[in-house]
C-alpha positions in Angstrom: 16.3 -13.4 -7.9 15.0 -16.7 -9.2 17.9 -19.0 -10.1 15.7 -21.4 -12.2 14.2 -18.5 -14.2 17.7 -17.1 -14.9 18.7 -20.5 -16.2 15.7 -20.6 -18.5 16.5 -17.2 -19.8 20.2 -18.1 -20.1 21.2 -14.9 -18.2 23.1 -14.2 -15.0 24.1 -11.0 -13.3 27.6 -11.5 -14.7 26.3 -12.2 -18.3 23.2 -10.8 -19.8 22.1 -9.0 -23.0 22.3 -5.2 -23.0 19.9 -3.0 -24.9 17.0 -5.5 -24.4 13.3 -4.6 -24.0 11.6 -7.2 -21.9 7.8 -7.4 -21.7 6.0 -9.0 -18.8 2.2 -9.5 -19.0 -0.5 -11.3 -17.1 -4.1 -12.4 -17.6 -6.2 -13.8 -14.8 -3.0 -14.1 -12.7 -0.4 -11.8 -11.1 3.0 -11.4 -12.7 4.3 -9.0 -10.0 6.7 -11.6 -8.8 8.6 -11.4 -12.1 9.1 -7.6 -11.6 10.6 -8.4 -8.2 12.9 -10.9 -10.0 14.2 -8.5 -12.5 14.7 -5.7 -9.9 16.8 -8.1 -7.8 18.6 -9.4 -10.9 19.8 -6.1 -12.2 20.8 -4.8 -8.8 22.9 -8.0 -8.4 24.4 -7.3 -11.8 25.6 -3.9 -10.5 27.2 -5.6 -7.5 28.9 -8.1 -9.7 30.2 -5.3 -11.9 32.0 -3.6 -9.0 33.2 -6.9 -7.5 31.0 -6.9 -4.5 29.5 -10.3 -3.7 26.7 -8.9 -1.5 23.0 -9.4 -0.9 20.6 -7.0 -2.5 19.5 -4.2 -0.2 16.8 -1.9 -1.7 17.2 0.6 1.1 21.0 0.8 0.6 20.5 1.0 -3.2 18.1 4.0 -2.8 20.4 5.8 -0.4 23.2 5.5 -3.0 20.8 6.7 -5.8 21.5 3.4 -7.5 17.7 2.6 -7.3 15.5 5.6 -8.1 11.7 5.2 -7.6 9.7 7.5 -9.8 6.0 8.0 -9.4 5.0 8.0 -13.0 1.3 8.8 -12.4 2.3 11.8 -10.3 4.7 13.0 -12.9 2.0 12.7 -15.6 -0.7 14.4 -13.5 1.6 17.3 -12.6 1.6 18.2 -16.3 -2.1 17.9 -16.8 -3.1 19.8 -13.6 -1.8 23.3 -12.9 0.2 23.7 -9.7 -1.0 27.2 -9.1 -4.3 29.0 -10.0 -2.3 31.4 -12.2 -1.1 28.6 -14.5 -3.1 27.7 -17.6 -4.1 24.1 -18.3 -1.7 22.8 -21.0 -3.6 21.4 -23.9 -1.6 18.7 -25.6 -2.0 15.2 -26.9 -1.6 12.1 -24.8 1.7 11.2 -26.4 3.1 14.7 -25.7 2.0 14.3 -22.0 3.8 11.0 -21.7 6.9 12.3 -23.5 7.1 15.3 -21.1 6.7 13.0 -18.1 9.4 10.7 -19.4 11.8 13.5 -20.0 11.2 14.8 -16.5 11.8 11.4 -15.0 15.0 10.9 -17.0 16.3 14.3 -15.9 15.6 13.4 -12.3 17.4 10.1 -12.6 20.5 11.8 -14.0 20.8 14.4 -11.3 24.1 14.3 -9.4 25.7 11.8 -11.8 28.8 13.9 -12.2 29.2 14.9 -8.5 32.4 14.0 -6.7 32.2 10.8 -4.8 29.2 9.4 -6.7 29.8 6.1 -8.4 29.3 5.5 -12.0 26.4 2.9 -12.3 26.8 2.0 -15.9 23.9 1.5 -18.4 20.5 2.2 -16.8 17.6 -0.2 -16.3 14.0 1.1 -16.5 11.3 -0.9 -14.8 7.7 0.2 -15.5 5.0 -1.3 -13.2 2.5 -1.1 -14.7 2.1 0.8 -18.0 -1.5 -0.4 -18.6 -2.8 1.7 -15.7 -2.4 4.8 -18.0 -5.3 3.5 -20.0 -7.6 4.1 -17.1 -6.5 7.8 -17.1 -7.8 8.2 -20.6 -4.4 7.8 -22.4 -4.8 6.0 -25.6 -3.0 2.7 -26.3 -1.3 4.4 -29.3 0.1 7.1 -27.0 1.4 4.5 -24.6 3.1 2.8 -27.5 4.7 6.1 -28.4 5.9 6.4 -24.8 7.4 2.9 -25.0 9.1 3.8 -28.3 10.7 6.9 -26.8 11.9 4.9 -23.8 13.3 2.1 -26.0 15.1 4.6 -28.3 16.8 6.3 -25.3 17.4 3.6 -22.8 18.0 0.6 -25.1 19.5 2.1 -28.2 21.2 5.2 -27.0 22.3 4.2 -23.6 22.5 0.4 -24.2 20.4 -0.2 -21.1 17.5 -2.5 -20.5 13.7 -2.0 -20.0 11.3 -4.3 -18.2 7.6 -3.3 -18.7 4.5 -4.9 -17.1 1.1 -4.7 -18.8 -2.0 -6.3 -17.4 -4.8 -7.8 -19.5 -8.2 -8.1 -17.8 -10.5 -10.9 -18.5 -10.5 -13.4 -21.4 -8.4 -12.8 -24.5 -10.3 -10.4 -26.8 -10.5 -10.6 -30.5 -8.4 -8.1 -32.5 -10.9 -5.7 -34.1 -8.2 -3.3 -35.2 -9.3 -0.5 -32.9 -6.9 1.6 -30.8 -8.1 0.7 -27.3 -7.8 -1.6 -24.4 -5.0 -3.6 -22.8 -5.2 -6.4 -25.4 -4.4 -4.0 -28.2 -1.6 -2.5 -26.1 -0.2 -5.9 -25.4 0.0 -6.8 -29.1 1.7 -3.5 -29.9 4.3 -3.9 -27.2 5.0 -7.4 -28.2 6.2 -6.2 -31.6 8.7 -3.9 -29.9 10.2 -6.3 -27.4 12.9 -9.0 -27.7 11.7 -11.1 -24.8 8.1 -11.7 -23.5 7.0 -13.5 -20.3 3.2 -13.9 -20.3 1.8 -15.2 -17.0 -1.7 -16.7 -16.8 -3.8 -19.1 -14.7 -4.0 -22.8 -15.4 -6.5 -23.7 -18.1 -7.8 -26.4 -15.8 -8.5 -24.0 -13.0 -7.1 -23.4 -9.5 -4.4 -25.8 -8.1 -2.9 -25.4 -4.6 0.5 -26.7 -5.7 0.8 -25.0 -9.2 -0.1 -21.3 -9.3 -0.1 -20.8 -13.0 1.9 -21.0 -16.2 4.3 -18.6 -18.0 5.0 -18.6 -21.7 8.5 -17.3 -22.5 9.0 -16.0 -26.1 12.3 -14.9 -27.5 12.4 -12.7 -30.6 15.8 -12.4 -32.3 16.6 -10.6 -35.5 18.9 -12.4 -38.0 20.0 -11.7 -41.5 17.0 -13.4 -43.1 14.4 -11.8 -40.7 13.0 -12.3 -37.2 13.0 -15.7 -35.5 10.7 -16.6 -32.6 11.1 -19.3 -30.1 8.4 -20.1 -27.4 8.5 -22.3 -24.3 5.9 -23.0 -21.7 6.5 -23.5 -18.0 4.4 -23.9 -14.9 5.3 -22.2 -11.7 4.7 -22.0 -8.0 5.5 -18.9 -5.9 7.1 -19.4 -2.5 7.6 -17.0 0.4 11.2 -16.3 -0.7 11.2 -17.3 -4.4 9.5 -19.3 -7.1 9.9 -22.6 -8.8 9.6 -23.2 -12.5 9.1 -26.6 -14.2 7.9 -28.1 -17.4 4.1 -28.8 -17.6 3.1 -32.0 -15.9 6.4 -32.5 -14.1 5.5 -31.0 -10.7 5.7 -33.4 -7.8 2.1 -32.5 -7.0 0.9 -34.3 -10.1 3.3 -37.2 -10.3 
């Protein structure tokens, strides 16, 4: 968990907004370190909820079924490809495939929740890394947006949990031609659904050894008179055990 980033987002494991959809994206850079941040952040939130001031152990969390790793591609392909020669290939739309896979994953994650001795974990957190890979399987961007909508309706609205989704954009920013295709179109669609966006990209000036890139943080909040948007830009450097965030031009490397 990155303390500086938590301060920027005004959230701690003891105090954060529930029912939030967070979108992480990258272009000509790698935003995986932010997925690691949110994974650690929400696990620490659980420890705080049960008054355990402990470090985050992914192995221990998986053993307790607190952290469940689901192979989304495997779940999707199991619907597309028959498991036995006697089974017929199911013909359905991409959105139906994704919905079936999502329902299967949710049923897996809820197994054993009522068993004796199993702790109640509270609202769930769904981390998707990364949803744009579905485009390479022939799933349309529109179907992926349907999938995101189903997840948001169940996890955020119904269960008051949180979602963190990563989408990767390849190459330079493309112009919007209105077509249903590509990661850029998907990014624009997901941005309309989320309440918080963290977009990671390389420095416009090129490679720098001491500054690895920049992240634009965008908050979207609904108020009585409509939706209000606030944006802030930060530069960052990833370390072996964390990351530093600072205002543009304030790094010690350029002072």
